[in-house]
C-alpha positions in Angstrom: 170.4 70.1 -20.1 172.3 73.6 -20.5 169.1 75.9 -19.6 168.8 78.7 -22.8 168.3 82.3 -22.1 164.8 82.0 -23.0 164.3 79.3 -20.4 166.3 81.7 -17.9 164.2 84.7 -18.7 160.5 82.7 -18.5 161.4 81.6 -15.1 162.7 84.7 -14.0 159.7 86.4 -15.0 157.5 84.0 -13.3 159.3 84.6 -10.0 158.7 88.2 -10.5 154.9 87.3 -11.0 155.2 85.5 -8.0 156.7 88.4 -6.2 153.9 90.9 -7.4 151.2 88.5 -5.3 153.0 89.3 -2.0 154.4 92.5 -2.1 157.3 93.7 0.4 155.5 96.8 1.5 152.5 94.5 2.9 153.2 93.5 6.5 153.7 89.8 6.6 150.7 88.1 7.5 150.5 85.1 5.3 151.9 81.8 6.5 152.6 79.7 2.9 155.4 77.9 0.9 155.4 78.8 -3.0 155.0 74.9 -4.9 157.0 75.0 -8.1 154.8 72.5 -9.8 157.1 71.5 -13.3 155.6 68.8 -16.0 158.0 67.3 -17.8 155.8 66.2 -20.9 154.3 69.8 -21.6 156.8 71.9 -19.9 154.5 73.5 -18.0 155.5 75.4 -15.0 153.0 76.3 -12.4 153.5 78.3 -8.8 150.9 77.5 -6.3 150.6 78.4 -2.4 149.6 76.0 0.1 146.1 76.4 -0.5 146.6 75.1 -4.0 145.7 78.6 -5.5 147.7 79.2 -9.0 149.9 82.1 -8.4 151.5 82.1 -11.8 152.3 79.5 -14.6 154.6 80.0 -17.8 155.8 77.3 -20.1 159.3 76.6 -20.7 159.8 75.1 -24.5 162.8 73.8 -23.7 161.4 71.1 -21.0 158.6 69.9 -23.5 159.0 65.9 -23.8 162.4 66.1 -22.1 162.5 62.4 -21.2 166.2 63.0 -19.4 166.3 60.8 -16.5 167.8 63.5 -14.3 165.2 66.1 -15.9 164.0 67.0 -12.1 167.8 67.6 -10.7 168.7 69.7 -13.6 165.2 71.7 -13.5 165.9 72.1 -9.6 169.4 73.4 -10.4 167.9 76.2 -13.0 165.2 76.9 -10.4 167.8 77.4 -7.7 170.1 79.6 -10.1 167.4 81.8 -11.0 166.4 82.6 -7.2 169.6 83.0 -6.4 169.8 85.7 -9.0 166.4 87.2 -7.4 167.6 86.8 -3.8 166.6 89.8 -2.7 163.2 90.2 -4.0 162.6 86.4 -3.1 164.0 86.8 0.7 161.7 90.1 1.1 157.9 88.6 0.3 155.3 89.5 2.3 155.1 86.2 3.9 156.1 84.7 7.3 159.1 83.5 7.4 160.8 80.6 7.4 159.0 79.6 3.6 159.9 77.7 0.9 160.4 77.3 -2.6 159.1 73.4 -3.0 160.0 71.7 -6.4 157.1 69.2 -7.3 156.2 67.1 -10.3 153.2 67.1 -11.7 151.7 64.6 -9.5 152.2 66.9 -6.9 155.2 64.9 -5.2 157.6 66.9 -3.7 161.1 66.6 -4.9 163.5 68.9 -3.6 163.6 72.2 -1.6 164.9 75.0 -3.8 165.2 77.6 -1.3 164.2 78.7 2.1 163.8 82.2 3.3 164.8 82.1 6.6 167.3 84.2 8.3 169.0 81.4 9.8 168.6 78.8 7.4 170.2 78.5 3.7 169.8 75.6 1.2 172.6 74.8 -0.9 172.8 73.5 -4.4 173.6 69.9 -4.4 176.4 70.3 -7.0 178.3 72.7 -4.3 178.2 69.6 -1.4 179.8 67.1 -3.8 182.7 65.5 -2.0 182.0 67.8 1.4 182.7 65.1 3.8 185.8 63.4 2.2 186.9 67.5 2.3 186.0 67.8 6.3 187.7 64.5 6.9 190.9 65.7 5.3 190.5 69.1 7.0 190.2 67.4 10.6 192.9 65.1 10.0 195.1 67.7 8.6 194.2 70.0 11.9 194.8 66.9 14.3 198.1 66.2 12.8 199.6 70.2 13.7 
C-alpha cells in the first residue's frame, strides 16, 4: 500500500495537532507516551496520551475496509515517514524525555514503537534493518582477513 498524498497530509496534520497540545515553549513536566490507535475497518486514527485522553483524531479514507494482512506494518511505515518529516516538531514536545509514539490496533494492543524521542535512542524502520546481520558478518569477516 503506497500512501496517497491525502493520507500523508491527514497524518501530518494530526501530528501537528498533537504538537499543539504540548507546545515546546512550555516547560516539560508531563510524563506520557503518545498512543496512535488505528482501526483497519473504519480508517479512523486516534492519538491518546497515557491516561487515555484523546488528543486528536482523523479518518484516513485510503485505510477504510483495508483487509491487507500486513496492514499494520504498512501503516507503521507511513507513520514513521510522517514523524520523520516532522522530526523537529516531534522531538520538542513539552513532554519529559524519553517518550514514544506507539502504534496500537483498535483493541489497544501494541503493534510497534514508531518513534522514541530521546537524545540517545533512535528507532529505525525495519526495512532499513533488513539483512543487517548478514552485512555485519561480512564486514567482520573482511576485517579479520586484513
